[in-house]
Legacy VTK file of the C-alpha trace (Angstrom):
# vtk DataFile Version 3.0
C-alpha trace
ASCII
DATASET POLYDATA
POINTS 333 float
3.256 -46.075 78.944
3.015 -47.290 75.378
1.239 -45.008 72.905
-1.694 -46.134 70.805
-0.903 -47.802 67.516
-1.659 -45.822 64.337
-4.694 -46.804 62.282
-4.234 -49.656 59.824
-4.995 -47.305 56.895
-2.155 -44.954 57.780
1.000 -45.302 55.638
3.933 -47.073 57.270
6.210 -44.768 59.179
3.607 -41.996 59.293
0.930 -40.820 61.646
-2.782 -40.725 60.799
-2.412 -37.245 59.339
0.369 -38.249 56.945
3.171 -36.805 59.072
6.454 -38.693 59.379
7.606 -40.213 62.653
9.921 -37.287 63.328
7.090 -34.772 62.890
8.155 -33.530 59.430
5.281 -33.213 56.929
5.187 -35.625 53.988
2.969 -34.268 51.197
2.956 -37.494 49.210
1.900 -39.672 52.129
-0.732 -37.146 53.226
-2.197 -37.038 49.722
-2.329 -40.851 49.544
-4.013 -41.063 52.949
-6.590 -38.417 51.943
-7.292 -40.259 48.688
-7.943 -43.498 50.569
-10.335 -41.757 52.953
-12.249 -40.123 50.069
-12.475 -43.521 48.335
-14.013 -45.029 51.459
-16.558 -42.203 51.637
-17.509 -42.658 47.978
-17.886 -46.408 48.452
-20.099 -45.945 51.511
-22.263 -43.357 49.727
-22.657 -45.666 46.726
-23.612 -48.592 48.978
-26.270 -46.612 50.859
-27.696 -44.803 47.845
-30.509 -47.353 47.543
-31.556 -46.632 51.143
-32.256 -42.982 50.259
-35.669 -42.335 48.638
-35.391 -40.885 45.137
-37.660 -37.973 46.036
-35.551 -37.036 49.049
-32.369 -37.202 46.959
-33.951 -34.912 44.354
-35.018 -32.433 47.053
-31.493 -32.405 48.494
-30.056 -31.722 45.025
-32.479 -28.843 44.543
-31.599 -27.380 47.947
-27.896 -27.590 47.130
-28.357 -25.887 43.763
-30.459 -23.173 45.360
-28.297 -22.326 48.354
-24.738 -23.329 47.410
-22.566 -20.350 46.347
-21.958 -20.088 42.623
-18.222 -20.207 43.273
-18.556 -23.809 44.506
-20.018 -24.751 41.124
-17.218 -22.948 39.236
-19.523 -19.953 38.698
-20.533 -20.996 35.163
-23.918 -20.442 33.588
-24.427 -24.150 32.907
-24.511 -24.875 36.639
-27.157 -22.208 37.167
-29.207 -23.580 34.264
-29.348 -26.976 35.937
-31.303 -25.360 38.743
-33.615 -23.768 36.152
-34.156 -27.134 34.430
-34.934 -28.794 37.749
-37.632 -26.190 38.465
-39.282 -26.017 35.027
-42.065 -28.504 35.699
-44.719 -27.472 38.249
-46.522 -30.470 39.727
-50.242 -29.687 40.224
-50.837 -32.902 42.224
-50.240 -31.681 45.772
-49.507 -34.224 48.538
-52.501 -35.253 50.699
-50.756 -36.972 53.600
-51.957 -35.745 57.002
-51.377 -36.585 60.651
-54.921 -35.644 61.629
-57.905 -38.017 61.419
-59.719 -37.691 58.091
-57.228 -35.020 57.055
-56.046 -36.994 54.049
-59.661 -37.480 52.906
-60.402 -33.756 53.118
-57.178 -32.836 51.286
-57.832 -35.411 48.582
-61.322 -34.027 48.056
-60.047 -30.457 47.770
-57.351 -31.569 45.355
-59.898 -33.327 43.158
-62.151 -30.255 43.106
-59.331 -27.829 42.165
-57.089 -30.048 40.072
-58.720 -29.114 36.751
-58.137 -25.396 37.441
-54.688 -25.646 39.023
-53.541 -28.124 36.377
-54.473 -25.714 33.589
-52.532 -22.842 35.197
-49.460 -24.937 36.025
-49.418 -26.315 32.490
-49.203 -22.791 31.028
-46.507 -21.760 33.505
-44.497 -24.910 32.803
-44.651 -24.233 29.046
-43.379 -20.705 29.607
-40.594 -21.895 31.924
-39.556 -24.536 29.378
-39.314 -21.916 26.627
-37.238 -19.655 28.873
-34.952 -22.538 29.824
-34.355 -23.439 26.174
-33.586 -19.812 25.343
-31.090 -19.610 28.185
-29.393 -22.786 26.966
-29.006 -21.200 23.542
-27.479 -18.097 25.149
-25.141 -20.291 27.190
-24.045 -22.142 24.043
-23.327 -18.891 22.214
-21.380 -17.520 25.176
-19.254 -20.652 25.336
-18.560 -20.355 21.613
-17.563 -16.712 22.008
-15.369 -17.629 24.955
-13.631 -20.167 22.734
-13.188 -17.856 19.733
-12.415 -14.513 21.442
-9.089 -14.373 23.279
-9.108 -13.074 26.837
-8.350 -9.364 27.222
-4.696 -8.559 27.715
-3.486 -5.571 29.723
-2.122 -2.617 27.788
1.612 -2.315 28.517
3.333 1.009 28.944
5.583 1.591 25.930
8.225 4.353 25.960
6.613 6.675 28.545
9.513 9.143 28.515
11.705 10.550 31.271
13.107 13.845 32.554
15.389 14.154 29.520
12.612 13.716 26.927
12.566 16.279 24.134
8.851 16.976 24.648
9.121 17.978 28.302
9.415 21.770 27.590
6.380 21.634 25.282
4.252 20.026 27.998
5.394 22.521 30.611
4.553 25.424 28.307
1.110 23.983 27.570
0.171 23.162 31.178
2.598 25.036 33.403
0.733 28.369 33.535
-2.844 27.256 34.203
-4.754 26.443 37.364
-6.653 23.283 38.159
-5.866 19.601 38.504
-3.555 17.948 35.949
-3.192 14.194 35.474
-0.144 12.393 34.097
-0.413 8.755 32.983
1.888 6.835 32.932
3.853 8.947 35.349
6.738 6.589 36.135
8.763 8.006 38.999
6.818 11.289 38.848
9.399 13.320 36.956
6.779 15.351 35.050
4.488 15.670 38.077
7.305 17.241 40.089
8.240 19.583 37.222
4.616 20.788 36.996
4.377 21.186 40.776
7.488 23.378 40.715
5.498 25.707 38.452
2.609 25.791 40.892
0.410 23.275 39.061
-1.750 20.886 41.101
-0.447 17.776 39.354
-0.644 14.093 40.208
0.137 10.853 38.413
-1.070 7.300 37.921
0.857 4.347 36.547
-0.272 0.756 35.973
3.170 -0.550 36.940
3.228 -0.839 40.765
7.031 -0.905 40.955
7.236 2.373 39.018
5.692 4.511 41.751
6.549 2.676 44.962
9.945 4.312 45.393
8.779 7.740 44.245
5.860 7.832 46.698
8.282 8.240 49.580
9.091 11.856 48.682
5.456 12.957 49.092
4.574 13.217 45.390
0.948 12.306 44.651
1.493 9.138 42.616
-0.843 6.146 42.443
-0.462 2.624 41.097
-3.638 2.517 38.994
-4.704 1.734 35.458
-5.485 4.930 33.486
-8.932 3.862 32.245
-10.346 2.689 35.614
-8.944 5.832 37.211
-10.593 8.130 34.670
-13.912 6.343 35.220
-13.786 7.394 38.879
-12.900 11.048 38.173
-15.674 13.651 38.225
-16.774 15.323 35.023
-15.063 18.635 34.132
-12.704 18.304 37.120
-9.376 18.244 35.243
-7.581 21.202 33.705
-5.201 18.984 31.775
-4.143 15.406 31.095
-0.867 13.985 29.834
-0.974 10.441 28.436
2.489 9.096 27.673
3.241 5.488 26.804
-0.366 4.268 27.065
-2.242 5.364 23.925
0.033 3.574 21.432
-0.707 0.031 22.572
-4.448 0.453 23.093
-6.974 -1.321 20.942
-9.654 0.579 19.061
-12.304 0.057 21.747
-10.077 1.131 24.623
-8.829 4.144 22.700
-12.385 5.259 21.924
-13.343 4.930 25.590
-10.239 6.860 26.619
-11.073 9.755 24.287
-14.675 9.827 25.538
-13.588 9.802 29.190
-10.977 12.525 28.705
-13.478 14.679 26.811
-15.889 14.409 29.714
-13.332 14.877 32.512
-11.534 17.913 31.063
-12.875 21.416 31.551
-13.978 23.536 28.621
-10.511 25.145 28.541
-8.669 21.890 29.262
-5.554 20.682 27.462
-4.869 17.106 26.396
-1.304 15.959 25.642
-0.605 12.614 23.985
2.815 11.083 23.453
3.330 7.965 21.348
5.783 6.147 19.145
5.244 6.378 15.402
4.042 3.257 13.551
7.446 2.948 11.899
9.260 2.933 15.231
6.648 0.569 16.694
7.463 -2.148 14.142
11.183 -1.449 14.014
13.625 -4.120 15.182
14.742 -1.840 17.988
11.230 -1.263 19.373
10.626 -2.096 23.060
9.489 -5.635 23.761
6.208 -4.256 25.160
5.217 -3.304 21.608
4.877 -6.990 20.685
2.714 -7.645 23.762
0.312 -4.745 23.227
-3.211 -5.512 21.930
-3.161 -2.516 19.546
-0.807 -0.348 17.564
-0.124 3.409 17.478
-1.936 5.798 15.176
-0.221 8.060 12.709
0.125 11.638 13.991
-2.365 13.054 11.477
-5.040 10.529 12.514
-5.466 12.186 15.899
-7.004 15.191 14.163
-9.889 12.922 13.104
-10.094 11.071 16.417
-10.224 14.333 18.396
-12.899 15.857 16.194
-13.704 19.418 17.240
-10.422 19.927 19.092
-7.590 22.237 18.031
-4.836 19.665 17.454
-1.156 20.573 17.275
1.390 17.859 16.373
5.116 17.828 17.199
7.408 15.228 15.633
10.445 14.088 17.620
14.008 14.815 16.493
14.565 11.217 15.381
11.063 10.873 13.871
10.482 7.838 16.126
7.884 9.475 18.343
5.527 12.432 18.348
3.530 14.651 20.676
-0.056 15.800 20.223
-1.336 18.881 22.075
-5.124 19.229 21.808
-7.267 22.079 23.114
-11.022 22.533 23.148
LINES 1 334
333 0 1 2 3 4 5 6 7 8 9 10 11 12 13 14 15 16 17 18 19 20 21 22 23 24 25 26 27 28 29 30 31 32 33 34 35 36 37 38 39 40 41 42 43 44 45 46 47 48 49 50 51 52 53 54 55 56 57 58 59 60 61 62 63 64 65 66 67 68 69 70 71 72 73 74 75 76 77 78 79 80 81 82 83 84 85 86 87 88 89 90 91 92 93 94 95 96 97 98 99 100 101 102 103 104 105 106 107 108 109 110 111 112 113 114 115 116 117 118 119 120 121 122 123 124 125 126 127 128 129 130 131 132 133 134 135 136 137 138 139 140 141 142 143 144 145 146 147 148 149 150 151 152 153 154 155 156 157 158 159 160 161 162 163 164 165 166 167 168 169 170 171 172 173 174 175 176 177 178 179 180 181 182 183 184 185 186 187 188 189 190 191 192 193 194 195 196 197 198 199 200 201 202 203 204 205 206 207 208 209 210 211 212 213 214 215 216 217 218 219 220 221 222 223 224 225 226 227 228 229 230 231 232 233 234 235 236 237 238 239 240 241 242 243 244 245 246 247 248 249 250 251 252 253 254 255 256 257 258 259 260 261 262 263 264 265 266 267 268 269 270 271 272 273 274 275 276 277 278 279 280 281 282 283 284 285 286 287 288 289 290 291 292 293 294 295 296 297 298 299 300 301 302 303 304 305 306 307 308 309 310 311 312 313 314 315 316 317 318 319 320 321 322 323 324 325 326 327 328 329 330 331 332
């Protein structure tokens, strides 16, 4: 039995779905076939457009704008404003068509009696809606200009977070190793400091924005999480932490992120809490041998003495590294 011939529109040597004769997919042929089908649909819609009443077409457009998800219209404000513009004018002349005898006459009489009142009200509402629509268009224009001028936010990379051989490890253990309560380390890396604190009986855990940094270390049961420090601190309860260690994250933060970080830590730490900050010095940050992440960071590190002003009201103790390339800040309430 002979099989049916493929449609005339199908490319030679391919089935109607753009597949080759041997069953292997052909992306180019499938794309060409789809383009020809879409062209036929557009041509048919253009040919029959005159058969569709203008009022019905407008109602269909309004229904689409009202019920279609914003994602299908690229989620921009301009698409939403088109629906506002289409609804600005309120027509006071209501339809009078009726399927009942004399119904149209009764409706027309009621419309004539109330048109002067309804028309006055709808005119005021339409003026208000027009003013609101114009204001929203101005807001949309300013937002588009800001979107063009302001670069998109870039993630803060982790720069020199330290390891088990870091010179500042004993200082951190002395500052946090004898207290009780929860202690956070960000960025924790493989959890080297978390494990050292746990060996001293501290309830420590860590977060790190680099997923590959904690995946291997999670297998040994250490409480490590692949999370950004700022979003994590936003979810922590107030006064629930006894200490926080921030290594490799404060140097590259911008001014706004750093201010939010200080505010969050101040709220999350207890009254006797301890905050430890580790960062490169500005000189090391701009040195030729600085990590590549320093060039990708949105901000730059502060000088050690500046933290005394940023952490106003805290008792700040600064430790400079042996090579003067990095420093540690220990702050207490």
